[in-house]
Every structure is written in C-alpha cells, then in structure tokens.
C-alpha positions, 0 to 999 in steps of 0.5 A: 073692142068691137061692139056687138049688136043685139041681132049678132048677140042672139045666136051666141046667146042661144049657143051658150044656153045650149052648151050650158044645158048640154054640160049640165046633162054631162053630154058631149057634142058628139052624143048631142049631135047623134041624137039630133042627126047633125054633125058634131062640128055643127053643134060646136059652131052653134054653141060658139054662135058661128051658125044659127040652127034651123027651127027643125034642128033647134027643136031636135036639140031641145028634145035631146036636151029635154029643155023647152024651146023658150028656155033657149030663146029667152034672155037669162037675167042671172047668167054667170059671166064668162069667167064663172062659166069657165070655172063651172066647166073646169070642175064639171065632172071632177070628183067631189073632193077636187071640187071642194079643194077648188072651192076652198082655194077660191074662197082664200083667193077672194078673201085675200083679194078683198084684203089687198084691194085698195079702197074704192075712190068715192068720186068714181062710181063706175065698176068698169075699166077704161076701154 
C-alpha cells in the first residue's frame, strides 16, 4: 500500500469534511454546486480529494453549508473511520424504524464478534495487521 504524505492528504481531508457537512444538511452535490456556482462533478472531485478548490470556491462552499472555513481546514481529532462514515451515509435519510433495526443488528453482530474473537495475544501489543 502506498503511503500518503501530509500534503497529499489535506485536499482529501477537506473534501471529506465538505461531504460530511453536505450530508448532514441532506444536500445533494447538485444543490450545493448550484448554490456555489460550480459544476456538480467539480464538487464530487473536491469531496474525493481529486481537486483542490480555490479560496473563492471554498468560501462559497462554507457559506452554502453554513460552516466556518476553519472547520474545514482544521484537523478533526474524532473523525470516524471510513467504515463508520459509510454506515452513517447508508442510513442517512432512512426512516427511524429502519435506522433502529440496523442499530439492533449491529449490536448483535458486535456482541457475537466479541464472544467469538480469540483472546488477544499478551505478547502482541499492536492493533494493526501486517501490510
């Protein structure tokens, strides 16, 4: 797996924060792009970290999402990992009863995983897998 330098990670991090803010407000890329005066595909490229928006575009995005520029530029300390973020995106906009059912199933899966998981090796202090 290729390592990503901090410089390369910044546009992707900003894009993820923009996506999270957009989804929280239940906005589509199209509606955000219309409010910002840019193409919807450009918003997608920004969110995926493929393009770096100008300060003018970034300011328009912040205004449209009603977020501070600093919230997009500062590093998040409590950002959920990609899998958790994906789960949030999957249930976003679903009826409450469906979200409750998914939550109940997730609890069962996690409890079962913990019951079946072999005890941790006391000599191995790493939580990572071999790459």
